[in-house]
N, CA, C and O of each residue as an XYZ file, in Angstrom:
848
protein
N     -35.855     17.016    -71.564
C     -36.065     16.532    -70.199
C     -34.974     15.521    -69.835
O     -34.665     14.634    -70.631
N     -34.390     15.647    -68.643
C     -33.363     14.679    -68.256
C     -33.984     13.330    -67.953
O     -35.113     13.258    -67.468
N     -33.260     12.268    -68.234
C     -33.733     10.912    -67.920
C     -33.058     10.451    -66.640
O     -31.837     10.536    -66.509
N     -33.852      9.964    -65.698
C     -33.341      9.556    -64.393
C     -33.316      8.044    -64.306
O     -34.247      7.374    -64.752
N     -32.271      7.515    -63.742
C     -32.159      6.066    -63.533
C     -31.876      5.792    -62.064
O     -31.275      6.613    -61.370
N     -32.307      4.657    -61.611
C     -32.069      4.244    -60.236
C     -30.702      3.587    -60.122
O     -30.308      2.833    -61.012
N     -29.955      3.862    -59.021
C     -28.686      3.152    -58.841
C     -28.934      1.663    -58.665
O     -30.017      1.270    -58.231
N     -27.961      0.827    -58.992
C     -28.160     -0.621    -58.865
C     -28.401     -1.027    -57.421
O     -27.843     -0.438    -56.496
N     -29.240     -2.042    -57.238
C     -29.542     -2.547    -55.902
C     -28.320     -3.238    -55.314
O     -27.658     -4.022    -55.993
N     -28.025     -2.950    -54.068
C     -26.891     -3.589    -53.394
C     -27.257     -4.999    -52.966
O     -28.413     -5.299    -52.666
N     -26.235     -5.864    -52.944
C     -26.391     -7.207    -52.415
C     -25.507     -7.381    -51.195
O     -24.899     -6.425    -50.713
N     -25.440     -8.612    -50.699
C     -24.647     -8.883    -49.497
C     -23.174     -8.555    -49.703
O     -22.523     -8.031    -48.798
N     -22.646     -8.857    -50.880
C     -21.246     -8.558    -51.152
C     -20.991     -7.054    -51.124
O     -19.945     -6.610    -50.649
N     -21.941     -6.270    -51.630
C     -21.807     -4.816    -51.609
C     -21.845     -4.284    -50.181
O     -21.137     -3.334    -49.846
N     -22.676     -4.902    -49.338
C     -22.750     -4.467    -47.943
C     -21.443     -4.742    -47.213
O     -20.988     -3.917    -46.421
N     -20.842     -5.889    -47.473
C     -19.553     -6.202    -46.851
C     -18.484     -5.233    -47.340
O     -17.627     -4.807    -46.566
N     -18.533     -4.884    -48.625
C     -17.576     -3.920    -49.155
C     -17.814     -2.535    -48.562
O     -16.865     -1.782    -48.341
N     -19.088     -2.193    -48.303
C     -19.408     -0.895    -47.719
C     -18.858     -0.785    -46.306
O     -18.456      0.297    -45.878
N     -18.835     -1.895    -45.579
C     -18.259     -1.875    -44.231
C     -16.778     -1.483    -44.289
O     -16.280     -0.791    -43.401
N     -16.090     -1.923    -45.322
C     -14.671     -1.606    -45.472
C     -14.483     -0.160    -45.928
O     -13.565      0.522    -45.472
N     -15.358      0.310    -46.833
C     -15.128      1.603    -47.487
C     -15.825      2.778    -46.819
O     -15.420      3.922    -47.025
N     -16.869      2.528    -46.020
C     -17.655      3.623    -45.451
C     -17.303      3.835    -43.979
O     -17.671      3.009    -43.144
N     -16.600      4.920    -43.637
C     -16.240      5.162    -42.232
C     -17.434      5.233    -41.282
O     -17.368      4.633    -40.209
N     -18.542      5.946    -41.621
C     -19.673      5.985    -40.685
C     -20.286      4.614    -40.438
O     -20.608      4.267    -39.302
N     -20.447      3.837    -41.505
C     -21.034      2.500    -41.385
C     -20.143      1.604    -40.534
O     -20.628      0.881    -39.664
N     -18.858      1.654    -40.788
C     -17.914      0.830    -40.036
C     -17.904      1.229    -38.562
O     -17.847      0.367    -37.684
N     -17.958      2.535    -38.290
C     -17.912      3.010    -36.908
C     -19.114      2.518    -36.112
O     -18.967      2.105    -34.962
N     -20.300      2.557    -36.712
C     -21.509      2.107    -36.020
C     -21.446      0.611    -35.733
O     -21.742      0.174    -34.620
N     -21.056     -0.178    -36.745
C     -20.972     -1.624    -36.558
C     -19.942     -1.970    -35.486
O     -20.199     -2.807    -34.620
N     -18.784     -1.331    -35.544
C     -17.730     -1.628    -34.579
C     -18.124     -1.238    -33.162
O     -17.711     -1.887    -32.201
N     -18.928     -0.174    -33.025
C     -19.363      0.225    -31.686
C     -20.193     -0.880    -31.039
O     -20.044     -1.153    -29.847
N     -21.052     -1.505    -31.808
C     -21.861     -2.614    -31.291
C     -20.980     -3.823    -30.998
O     -21.117     -4.458    -29.952
N     -20.086     -4.135    -31.913
C     -19.242     -5.323    -31.786
C     -18.295     -5.214    -30.596
O     -18.057     -6.209    -29.911
N     -17.757     -4.040    -30.340
C     -16.825     -3.866    -29.225
C     -17.495     -4.174    -27.889
O     -16.876     -4.765    -27.004
N     -18.747     -3.779    -27.743
C     -19.473     -4.113    -26.527
C     -19.697     -5.607    -26.398
O     -19.613     -6.157    -25.300
N     -19.980     -6.261    -27.504
C     -20.198     -7.705    -27.497
C     -18.915     -8.453    -27.136
O     -18.966     -9.479    -26.456
N     -17.774     -7.949    -27.585
C     -16.497     -8.616    -27.325
C     -16.095     -8.552    -25.851
O     -15.283     -9.362    -25.404
N     -16.645     -7.608    -25.092
C     -16.282     -7.455    -23.689
C     -16.972     -8.468    -22.773
O     -16.665     -8.540    -21.583
N     -17.894     -9.240    -23.319
C     -18.622    -10.219    -22.503
C     -17.690    -11.368    -22.123
O     -17.011    -11.931    -22.982
N     -17.659    -11.712    -20.845
C     -16.897    -12.874    -20.368
C     -17.792    -14.103    -20.395
O     -18.929    -14.088    -19.925
N     -17.234    -15.170    -20.964
C     -17.976    -16.434    -21.020
C     -17.356    -17.408    -20.020
O     -16.146    -17.637    -20.027
N     -18.196    -17.974    -19.166
C     -17.716    -18.927    -18.169
C     -18.877    -19.811    -17.716
O     -20.046    -19.488    -17.927
N     -18.531    -20.917    -17.099
C     -19.537    -21.806    -16.520
C     -19.795    -21.376    -15.077
O     -18.871    -21.248    -14.274
N     -21.064    -21.158    -14.772
C     -21.430    -20.758    -13.421
C     -21.833    -22.009    -12.630
O     -22.858    -22.626    -12.918
N     -21.038    -22.368    -11.654
C     -21.289    -23.591    -10.894
C     -21.962    -23.297     -9.561
O     -22.900    -23.995     -9.175
N     -21.504    -22.291     -8.866
C     -22.055    -21.916     -7.574
C     -21.713    -20.454     -7.334
O     -20.879    -19.897     -8.048
N     -22.344    -19.812     -6.332
C     -22.043    -18.385     -6.096
C     -20.550    -18.112     -5.990
O     -19.816    -18.822     -5.303
N     -20.116    -17.059     -6.692
C     -18.720    -16.615     -6.687
C     -17.761    -17.655     -7.248
O     -16.577    -17.662     -6.913
N     -18.284    -18.547     -8.116
C     -17.431    -19.570     -8.731
C     -17.597    -19.509    -10.242
O     -18.692    -19.721    -10.763
N     -16.503    -19.217    -10.943
C     -16.512    -19.161    -12.394
C     -15.529    -20.188    -12.940
O     -14.347    -20.176    -12.595
N     -16.023    -21.066    -13.786
C     -15.181    -22.104    -14.369
C     -14.915    -21.760    -15.833
O     -15.826    -21.752    -16.662
N     -13.642    -21.474    -16.132
C     -13.258    -21.142    -17.503
C     -12.672    -22.349    -18.237
O     -12.206    -22.216    -19.369
N     -12.691    -23.512    -17.610
C     -12.079    -24.710    -18.191
C     -13.095    -25.674    -18.786
O     -12.724    -26.760    -19.231
N     -14.340    -25.305    -18.802
C     -15.345    -26.164    -19.430
C     -15.034    -26.267    -20.926
O     -14.643    -25.272    -21.537
N     -15.200    -27.451    -21.527
C     -14.870    -27.616    -22.958
C     -15.552    -26.605    -23.866
O     -14.936    -26.113    -24.811
N     -16.808    -26.288    -23.597
C     -17.504    -25.324    -24.444
C     -16.928    -23.918    -24.278
O     -16.831    -23.166    -25.248
N     -16.547    -23.566    -23.050
C     -15.947    -22.253    -22.819
C     -14.596    -22.172    -23.520
O     -14.265    -21.143    -24.110
N     -13.819    -23.240    -23.460
C     -12.534    -23.259    -24.158
C     -12.727    -23.105    -25.664
O     -11.925    -22.461    -26.340
N     -13.793    -23.701    -26.177
C     -14.053    -23.643    -27.613
C     -14.349    -22.215    -28.064
O     -13.773    -21.738    -29.042
N     -15.247    -21.535    -27.349
C     -15.629    -20.196    -27.796
C     -14.576    -19.149    -27.432
O     -14.671    -18.001    -27.866
N     -13.575    -19.536    -26.642
C     -12.465    -18.628    -26.355
C     -11.256    -18.893    -27.245
O     -10.242    -18.202    -27.139
N     -11.357    -19.888    -28.118
C     -10.260    -20.213    -29.031
C     -10.847    -20.868    -30.268
O     -10.875    -22.094    -30.374
N     -11.316    -20.053    -31.203
C     -12.044    -20.574    -32.354
C     -11.181    -21.511    -33.198
O     -11.572    -22.647    -33.468
N     -10.020    -21.038    -33.607
C      -9.148    -21.851    -34.447
C      -7.739    -21.279    -34.377
O      -7.477    -20.348    -33.616
N      -6.849    -21.831    -35.160
C      -5.451    -21.395    -35.110
C      -5.251    -19.977    -35.637
O      -4.212    -19.367    -35.386
N      -6.236    -19.446    -36.366
C      -6.129    -18.099    -36.936
C      -6.876    -17.049    -36.115
O      -6.502    -15.877    -36.128
N      -7.914    -17.452    -35.411
C      -8.758    -16.512    -34.692
C      -8.898    -16.919    -33.228
O      -9.337    -18.027    -32.919
N      -8.517    -16.002    -32.326
C      -8.823    -16.250    -30.920
C     -10.318    -16.036    -30.720
O     -11.005    -15.534    -31.609
N     -10.808    -16.414    -29.566
C     -12.251    -16.397    -29.337
C     -12.893    -15.043    -29.549
O     -13.927    -14.950    -30.211
N     -12.300    -13.981    -28.997
C     -12.909    -12.654    -29.119
C     -12.961    -12.204    -30.580
O     -13.935    -11.577    -30.995
N     -11.930    -12.513    -31.362
C     -11.917    -12.139    -32.774
C     -12.939    -12.945    -33.564
O     -13.602    -12.414    -34.455
N     -13.064    -14.222    -33.238
C     -14.045    -15.052    -33.920
C     -15.464    -14.583    -33.644
O     -16.287    -14.506    -34.556
N     -15.751    -14.267    -32.375
C     -17.087    -13.791    -32.025
C     -17.358    -12.421    -32.654
O     -18.479    -12.133    -33.075
N     -16.317    -11.577    -32.712
C     -16.485    -10.259    -33.328
C     -16.804    -10.396    -34.816
O     -17.661     -9.681    -35.334
N     -16.123    -11.304    -35.499
C     -16.361    -11.512    -36.925
C     -17.791    -11.989    -37.156
O     -18.461    -11.527    -38.079
N     -18.254    -12.906    -36.323
C     -19.625    -13.382    -36.453
C     -20.631    -12.253    -36.259
O     -21.606    -12.148    -37.002
N     -20.389    -11.406    -35.252
C     -21.323    -10.318    -34.980
C     -21.341     -9.295    -36.104
O     -22.389     -8.718    -36.391
N     -20.206     -9.059    -36.745
C     -20.162     -8.130    -37.877
C     -21.003     -8.662    -39.037
O     -21.760     -7.916    -39.658
N     -20.865     -9.955    -39.321
C     -21.690    -10.540    -40.380
C     -23.171    -10.423    -40.034
O     -24.002    -10.159    -40.903
N     -23.495    -10.622    -38.753
C     -24.889    -10.551    -38.335
C     -25.426     -9.136    -38.478
O     -26.527     -8.944    -38.994
N     -24.669     -8.147    -38.031
C     -25.137     -6.762    -38.085
C     -25.235     -6.251    -39.513
O     -26.171     -5.523    -39.845
N     -24.283     -6.619    -40.364
C     -24.250     -6.098    -41.728
C     -25.206     -6.855    -42.643
O     -26.041     -6.244    -43.310
N     -25.091     -8.177    -42.678
C     -25.867     -8.985    -43.623
C     -27.095     -9.649    -43.009
O     -28.026    -10.020    -43.724
N     -27.098     -9.800    -41.679
C     -28.244    -10.424    -41.037
C     -28.149    -11.920    -40.870
O     -29.138    -12.559    -40.511
N     -26.989    -12.500    -41.119
C     -26.812    -13.934    -40.916
C     -25.333    -14.255    -40.805
O     -24.483    -13.535    -41.328
N     -25.043    -15.339    -40.122
C     -23.661    -15.771    -39.967
C     -23.628    -17.293    -40.012
O     -24.478    -17.968    -39.430
N     -22.641    -17.812    -40.706
C     -22.428    -19.253    -40.829
C     -21.084    -19.602    -40.200
O     -20.063    -18.997    -40.524
N     -21.092    -20.580    -39.300
C     -19.864    -21.021    -38.647
C     -19.716    -22.521    -38.846
O     -20.559    -23.308    -38.417
N     -18.627    -22.901    -39.506
C     -18.375    -24.307    -39.807
C     -17.593    -24.933    -38.660
O     -16.624    -24.356    -38.167
N     -18.022    -26.117    -38.243
C     -17.335    -26.879    -37.202
C     -16.457    -27.940    -37.864
O     -16.964    -28.906    -38.435
N     -15.131    -27.754    -37.783
C     -14.191    -28.683    -38.390
C     -13.634    -29.623    -37.313
O     -12.947    -29.167    -36.399
N     -13.919    -30.923    -37.411
C     -13.332    -31.860    -36.439
C     -11.815    -31.896    -36.556
O     -11.265    -31.828    -37.655
N     -11.151    -32.002    -35.425
C      -9.699    -32.111    -35.399
C      -9.328    -33.588    -35.398
O      -9.784    -34.347    -34.542
N      -8.501    -33.993    -36.354
C      -8.145    -35.402    -36.515
C      -7.521    -35.946    -35.230
O      -6.612    -35.341    -34.662
N      -8.023    -37.095    -34.783
C      -7.458    -37.766    -33.615
C      -7.874    -37.184    -32.286
O      -7.418    -37.645    -31.240
N      -8.739    -36.173    -32.304
C      -9.181    -35.555    -31.050
C     -10.703    -35.461    -31.020
O     -11.359    -35.425    -32.062
N     -11.247    -35.423    -29.816
C     -12.691    -35.328    -29.656
C     -13.122    -33.866    -29.499
O     -13.864    -33.520    -28.580
N     -12.654    -33.037    -30.390
C     -13.038    -31.637    -30.378
C     -12.953    -31.097    -31.804
O     -12.533    -31.798    -32.724
N     -13.353    -29.857    -31.966
C     -13.368    -29.271    -33.300
C     -13.053    -27.784    -33.198
O     -13.132    -27.183    -32.126
N     -12.695    -27.207    -34.343
C     -12.457    -25.771    -34.449
C     -13.669    -25.100    -35.080
O     -14.441    -25.731    -35.802
N     -13.822    -23.826    -34.797
C     -14.910    -23.036    -35.363
C     -14.364    -22.065    -36.406
O     -13.406    -21.337    -36.145
N     -14.977    -22.060    -37.584
C     -14.548    -21.181    -38.672
C     -15.741    -20.390    -39.208
O     -16.525    -20.922    -39.994
N     -15.891    -19.123    -38.794
C     -16.930    -18.283    -39.405
C     -16.587    -18.007    -40.863
O     -15.426    -17.762    -41.192
N     -17.584    -18.045    -41.734
C     -17.373    -17.773    -43.159
C     -18.357    -16.694    -43.603
O     -19.455    -16.605    -43.055
N     -17.987    -15.879    -44.578
C     -18.897    -14.834    -45.060
C     -20.174    -15.440    -45.634
O     -20.119    -16.487    -46.278
N     -21.317    -14.804    -45.414
C     -22.570    -15.311    -45.994
C     -22.523    -15.416    -47.511
O     -23.242    -16.223    -48.102
N     -21.677    -14.602    -48.145
C     -21.579    -14.635    -49.611
C     -20.880    -15.897    -50.108
O     -20.884    -16.170    -51.309
N     -20.289    -16.660    -49.215
C     -19.639    -17.908    -49.605
C     -20.596    -19.095    -49.551
O     -20.218    -20.199    -49.943
N     -21.814    -18.899    -49.079
C     -22.696    -20.011    -48.728
C     -23.915    -20.059    -49.637
O     -24.580    -19.049    -49.864
N     -24.193    -21.241    -50.148
C     -25.447    -21.549    -50.839
C     -26.166    -22.651    -50.075
O     -25.532    -23.552    -49.526
N     -27.493    -22.575    -50.043
C     -28.290    -23.584    -49.359
C     -28.889    -24.547    -50.372
O     -29.371    -24.143    -51.430
N     -28.849    -25.822    -50.028
C     -29.412    -26.865    -50.894
C     -29.952    -27.961    -49.988
O     -29.838    -27.875    -48.765
N     -30.528    -28.971    -50.574
C     -31.047    -30.089    -49.792
C     -30.852    -31.391    -50.559
O     -30.889    -31.424    -51.789
N     -30.644    -32.451    -49.806
C     -30.524    -33.798    -50.363
C     -31.266    -34.766    -49.450
O     -31.041    -34.801    -48.240
N     -32.153    -35.547    -50.053
C     -32.936    -36.534    -49.306
C     -33.655    -35.884    -48.128
O     -33.772    -36.482    -47.058
N     -34.133    -34.665    -48.328
C     -34.874    -33.976    -47.286
C     -34.013    -33.319    -46.231
O     -34.546    -32.741    -45.284
N     -32.698    -33.390    -46.362
C     -31.801    -32.786    -45.386
C     -31.120    -31.562    -45.988
O     -30.747    -31.551    -47.161
N     -30.970    -30.544    -45.167
C     -30.318    -29.331    -45.642
C     -28.826    -29.566    -45.822
O     -28.170    -30.194    -44.991
N     -28.308    -29.043    -46.937
C     -26.885    -29.119    -47.242
C     -26.357    -27.699    -47.442
O     -26.983    -26.871    -48.104
N     -25.204    -27.446    -46.860
C     -24.567    -26.140    -47.040
C     -23.438    -26.278    -48.053
O     -22.486    -27.029    -47.843
N     -23.559    -25.550    -49.143
C     -22.492    -25.500    -50.141
C     -21.660    -24.250    -49.872
O     -22.132    -23.128    -50.052
N     -20.424    -24.456    -49.443
C     -19.581    -23.345    -49.008
C     -18.363    -23.269    -49.915
O     -17.667    -24.259    -50.139
N     -18.123    -22.070    -50.431
C     -16.980    -21.844    -51.315
C     -15.736    -21.563    -50.486
O     -15.687    -20.601    -49.721
N     -14.751    -22.402    -50.647
C     -13.447    -22.218    -50.007
C     -12.409    -22.142    -51.114
O     -12.108    -23.142    -51.767
N     -11.863    -20.945    -51.321
C     -10.978    -20.762    -52.469
C     -11.795    -20.717    -53.743
O     -12.733    -19.926    -53.850
N     -11.458    -21.546    -54.702
C     -12.182    -21.571    -55.972
C     -13.066    -22.810    -56.102
O     -13.517    -23.132    -57.201
N     -13.319    -23.506    -54.994
C     -14.138    -24.707    -55.037
C     -15.241    -24.639    -53.991
O     -15.103    -23.984    -52.958
N     -16.348    -25.337    -54.285
C     -17.445    -25.461    -53.332
C     -17.372    -26.831    -52.644
O     -17.115    -27.854    -53.278
N     -17.605    -26.815    -51.344
C     -17.623    -28.050    -50.564
C     -18.975    -28.164    -49.871
O     -19.574    -27.162    -49.480
N     -19.444    -29.395    -49.725
C     -20.738    -29.619    -49.093
C     -20.549    -30.040    -47.641
O     -19.720    -30.892    -47.322
N     -21.349    -29.414    -46.764
C     -21.314    -29.733    -45.350
C     -22.724    -30.079    -44.885
O     -23.677    -29.390    -45.251
N     -22.872    -31.122    -44.094
C     -24.201    -31.475    -43.588
C     -24.677    -30.447    -42.567
O     -23.893    -29.654    -42.046
N     -25.967    -30.479    -42.297
C     -26.582    -29.486    -41.419
C     -25.985    -29.502    -40.019
O     -25.852    -28.451    -39.393
N     -25.622    -30.684    -39.519
C     -25.108    -30.777    -38.160
C     -23.685    -30.254    -38.016
O     -23.164    -30.200    -36.902
N     -23.046    -29.869    -39.115
C     -21.673    -29.374    -39.054
C     -21.584    -27.868    -39.243
O     -20.491    -27.303    -39.225
N     -22.727    -27.215    -39.423
C     -22.736    -25.766    -39.670
C     -23.737    -25.097    -38.727
O     -24.892    -25.511    -38.633
N     -23.280    -24.070    -38.041
C     -24.163    -23.243    -37.226
C     -24.634    -22.063    -38.072
O     -23.821    -21.273    -38.551
N     -25.948    -21.947    -38.252
C     -26.524    -20.860    -39.041
C     -27.435    -20.040    -38.143
O     -28.474    -20.512    -37.681
N     -27.020    -18.797    -37.907
C     -27.837    -17.880    -37.129
C     -28.209    -16.710    -38.013
O     -27.405    -16.255    -38.827
N     -29.430    -16.221    -37.852
C     -29.887    -15.169    -38.759
C     -30.875    -14.245    -38.071
O     -31.540    -14.599    -37.098
N     -30.938    -13.031    -38.632
C     -31.962    -12.051    -38.285
C     -33.055    -12.216    -39.326
O     -32.860    -11.861    -40.488
N     -34.199    -12.749    -38.928
C     -35.220    -13.151    -39.892
C     -35.713    -11.974    -40.737
O     -35.945    -10.872    -40.240
N     -35.860    -12.250    -42.013
C     -36.441    -11.297    -42.953
C     -37.956    -11.344    -42.765
O     -38.566    -12.400    -42.938
N     -38.576    -10.203    -42.412
C     -40.021    -10.196    -42.164
C     -40.825    -10.530    -43.412
O     -41.944    -11.034    -43.311
N     -40.270    -10.255    -44.580
C     -40.973    -10.592    -45.813
C     -40.883    -12.079    -46.102
O     -41.837    -12.677    -46.601
N     -39.744    -12.677    -45.792
C     -39.538    -14.108    -46.021
C     -38.787    -14.700    -44.826
O     -37.579    -14.920    -44.906
N     -39.498    -14.963    -43.709
C     -38.822    -15.413    -42.483
C     -38.177    -16.781    -42.590
O     -37.379    -17.148    -41.727
N     -38.499    -17.549    -43.627
C     -37.917    -18.886    -43.770
C     -36.795    -18.907    -44.811
O     -36.297    -19.971    -45.177
N     -36.408    -17.734    -45.274
C     -35.310    -17.646    -46.233
C     -34.039    -17.163    -45.560
O     -33.834    -17.377    -44.366
N     -33.199    -16.518    -46.329
C     -31.943    -15.991    -45.810
C     -32.207    -14.798    -44.899
O     -33.262    -14.168    -44.972
N     -31.227    -14.495    -44.035
C     -31.370    -13.405    -43.094
C     -31.190    -12.040    -43.747
O     -30.607    -11.922    -44.825
N     -31.698    -11.017    -43.076
C     -31.535     -9.634    -43.501
C     -31.154     -8.809    -42.278
O     -31.905     -8.752    -41.304
N     -29.979     -8.166    -42.330
C     -29.484     -7.391    -41.203
C     -29.688     -5.900    -41.366
O     -30.328     -5.442    -42.314
N     -29.131     -5.146    -40.421
C     -29.305     -3.707    -40.427
C     -28.715     -3.023    -41.637
O     -29.156     -1.935    -42.007
N     -27.717     -3.643    -42.268
C     -27.107     -3.035    -43.441
C     -28.097     -2.825    -44.569
O     -27.971     -1.868    -45.333
N     -29.087     -3.712    -44.685
C     -30.056     -3.590    -45.767
C     -30.942     -2.362    -45.596
O     -31.453     -1.829    -46.581
N     -31.131     -1.906    -44.356
C     -32.031     -0.777    -44.105
C     -31.367      0.573    -44.346
O     -32.052      1.596    -44.358
N     -30.059      0.603    -44.537
C     -29.360      1.878    -44.755
C     -28.665      1.910    -46.116
O     -27.716      2.669    -46.309
N     -29.129      1.098    -47.050
C     -28.479      1.040    -48.357
C     -28.524      2.380    -49.087
O     -27.531      2.789    -49.688
N     -29.678      3.071    -49.042
C     -29.780      4.355    -49.737
C     -28.831      5.376    -49.119
O     -28.187      6.146    -49.833
N     -28.748      5.381    -47.794
C     -27.839      6.312    -47.118
C     -26.388      6.004    -47.474
O     -25.589      6.920    -47.669
N     -26.048      4.724    -47.560
C     -24.690      4.337    -47.939
C     -24.388      4.782    -49.371
O     -23.296      5.271    -49.661
N     -25.369      4.607    -50.263
C     -25.175      5.035    -51.655
C     -24.970      6.544    -51.729
O     -24.050      7.018    -52.394
N     -25.839      7.302    -51.037
C     -25.747      8.757    -51.100
C     -24.409      9.248    -50.571
O     -23.796     10.138    -51.162
N     -23.953      8.676    -49.462
C     -22.672      9.072    -48.893
C     -21.520      8.719    -49.835
O     -20.597      9.511    -50.024
N     -21.584      7.519    -50.424
C     -20.516      7.086    -51.322
C     -20.441      7.964    -52.560
O     -19.353      8.383    -52.955
N     -21.588      8.249    -53.182
C     -21.592      9.055    -54.407
C     -21.145     10.485    -54.117
O     -20.433     11.091    -54.918
N     -21.563     11.024    -52.970
C     -21.157     12.387    -52.620
C     -19.647     12.470    -52.414
O     -19.003     13.410    -52.880
N     -19.087     11.485    -51.715
C     -17.652     11.489    -51.470
C     -16.864     11.305    -52.764
O     -15.815     11.924    -52.946
N     -17.363     10.459    -53.662
C     -16.678     10.268    -54.936
C     -16.730     11.533    -55.791
O     -15.771     11.856    -56.491
N     -17.856     12.245    -55.728
C     -17.976     13.484    -56.487
C     -16.961     14.511    -55.988
O     -16.266     15.144    -56.784
N     -16.880     14.672    -54.671
C     -15.933     15.636    -54.095
C     -14.495     15.227    -54.408
O     -13.665     16.068    -54.755
N     -14.208     13.932    -54.284
C     -12.863     13.447    -54.584
C     -12.486     13.726    -56.037
O     -11.381     14.185    -56.325
N     -13.418     13.444    -56.949
C     -13.153     13.677    -58.370
C     -12.950     15.158    -58.654
O     -12.109     15.533    -59.472
N     -13.721     15.993    -57.976
C     -13.610     17.449    -58.180
C     -12.219     17.945    -57.812
O     -11.611     18.695    -58.576
N     -11.707     17.540    -56.657
C     -10.385     17.993    -56.243
C      -9.274     17.269    -57.000
O      -8.202     17.836    -57.212
N      -9.516     16.029    -57.408
C      -8.521     15.295    -58.197
C      -8.258     16.000    -59.512
O      -7.144     15.965    -60.035
N      -9.293     16.645    -60.048
C      -9.161     17.387    -61.307
C      -8.855     18.862    -61.057
O      -9.277     19.733    -61.819
N      -8.111     19.132    -59.974
C      -7.648     20.482    -59.628
C      -8.791     21.446    -59.365
O      -8.631     22.658    -59.511
N      -9.937     20.918    -58.981
C     -11.105     21.735    -58.622
C     -11.503     22.685    -59.750
O     -11.924     23.816    -59.505
N     -11.364     22.213    -60.981
C     -11.749     23.028    -62.138
C     -13.144     22.633    -62.601
O     -13.493     21.453    -62.555
N     -13.953     23.602    -63.049
C     -15.302     23.277    -63.540
C     -15.230     22.481    -64.832
O     -14.204     22.464    -65.513
N     -16.327     21.828    -65.157
C     -16.359     21.016    -66.366
C     -16.342     21.866    -67.636
O     -15.862     21.410    -68.674
N     -16.855     23.084    -67.570
C     -16.854     23.943    -68.753
C     -16.883     25.405    -68.309
O     -17.251     25.704    -67.173
N     -16.499     26.305    -69.198
C     -16.555     27.738    -68.963
C     -17.328     28.366    -70.119
O     -16.962     28.193    -71.281
N     -18.389     29.091    -69.802
C     -19.188     29.763    -70.836
C     -18.581     31.129    -71.126
O     -18.099     31.807    -70.218
N     -18.605     31.529    -72.390
C     -18.076     32.844    -72.783
C     -19.077     33.573    -73.675
O     -19.874     32.960    -74.386
N     -19.010     34.872    -73.615
C     -19.787     35.714    -74.540
C     -18.781     36.567    -75.290
O     -18.149     37.444    -74.701
N     -18.628     36.322    -76.567
C     -17.628     37.028    -77.357
C     -17.992     38.501    -77.480
O     -19.141     38.864    -77.732
N     -16.967     39.340    -77.293
C     -17.111     40.790    -77.430
C     -18.031     41.409    -76.381
O     -18.577     42.492    -76.590
N     -18.203     40.717    -75.248
C     -19.035     41.293    -74.180
C     -18.320     42.474    -73.548
O     -17.097     42.495    -73.411
N     -19.119     43.448    -73.172
C     -18.538     44.591    -72.471
C     -18.350     44.254    -71.005
O     -18.913     43.287    -70.491
N     -17.542     45.078    -70.342
C     -17.299     44.834    -68.917
C     -18.590     44.990    -68.123
O     -18.800     44.259    -67.155
N     -19.449     45.911    -68.500
C     -20.711     46.109    -67.803
C     -21.620     44.893    -67.966
O     -22.303     44.485    -67.028
N     -21.617     44.323    -69.169
C     -22.428     43.117    -69.386
C     -21.899     41.950    -68.564
O     -22.678     41.193    -67.984
N     -20.577     41.802    -68.513
C     -19.988     40.696    -67.768
C     -20.211     40.855    -66.271
O     -20.279     39.866    -65.542
N     -20.327     42.111    -65.807
C     -20.505     42.360    -64.376
C     -21.955     42.283    -63.957
O     -22.261     42.493    -62.784
N     -22.864     41.989    -64.880
C     -24.283     41.909    -64.536
C     -24.506     40.848    -63.479
O     -23.869     39.796    -63.507
N     -25.390     41.113    -62.562
C     -25.579     40.214    -61.421
C     -26.042     38.816    -61.817
O     -25.804     37.856    -61.084
N     -26.682     38.697    -62.936
C     -27.156     37.376    -63.366
C     -26.052     36.529    -63.955
O     -26.275     35.368    -64.296
N     -24.836     37.105    -64.082
C     -23.706     36.364    -64.634
C     -22.654     36.228    -63.541
O     -21.892     37.169    -63.324
N     -22.580     35.100    -62.845
C     -21.687     34.967    -61.699
C     -20.250     34.639    -62.097
O     -19.973     34.256    -63.234
N     -19.350     34.798    -61.138
C     -17.977     34.323    -61.242
C     -17.238     34.892    -62.464
O     -16.822     34.133    -63.339
N     -17.076     36.193    -62.527
C     -16.406     36.816    -63.664
C     -14.916     36.515    -63.612
O     -14.281     36.644    -62.565
N     -14.375     36.117    -64.736
C     -12.937     35.934    -64.865
C     -12.405     37.098    -65.693
O     -12.878     37.336    -66.804
N     -11.438     37.814    -65.167
C     -10.924     39.006    -65.839
C     -10.041     38.598    -67.027
O      -8.835     38.397    -66.885
N     -10.671     38.481    -68.187
C      -9.960     38.187    -69.433
C     -10.438     39.197    -70.475
O     -11.457     39.856    -70.266
N      -9.727     39.329    -71.585
C     -10.173     40.269    -72.608
C     -11.602     40.040    -73.068
O     -12.297     40.984    -73.444
N     -12.055     38.754    -73.038
C     -13.420     38.460    -73.505
C     -14.397     38.383    -72.323
O     -15.570     38.059    -72.510
N     -13.917     38.678    -71.116
C     -14.765     38.659    -69.938
C     -15.480     37.325    -69.799
O     -16.708     37.254    -69.848
N     -14.694     36.272    -69.624
C     -15.261     34.925    -69.492
C     -15.738     34.708    -68.066
O     -15.221     35.304    -67.122
N     -16.717     33.857    -67.932
C     -17.178     33.483    -66.595
C     -17.576     32.027    -66.567
O     -17.993     31.521    -65.525
């Protein structure tokens, strides 16, 4: 009897990797994100008046020196759709009364507490840094099993489908990589041509031993 094992359970890091490696998964997430990126943000003061110079509007339209506003918002939405939570660190700019926004992957963040206050431990490079609660924006899609814990996004609900698609594609890739040759060929020594042509024996190879 064959022994069956379950594939390993995916985590948040696997879901982020699946977004990169799985074309269907990436296409669905990007379709949602593209619509979100088209939203115009402005201050509404009076009819037919849009103010794009409000400090908050300027902030969300220019996250930091690496990400313009639309890219920053898109990155946040991808984390939300895939993992179900997004963390954005607010970095004060020295000598100015403003700050930059830096979205970070959920896999970089650990939650802790000190003196009853939540602390965010965020890995930047090879080190962890602590940020107080008022310096980090944490948005999440609540996990119905544990609504007060970490978020759970749509990626968690399609893990089996992602696994099946990945394993199927790897199998096909491996098959053609190995010149589309079968793993083994069965032979019957001294078989007659009539025996080899029997309907229960498929894929006859015309050799002296009538291999199939």
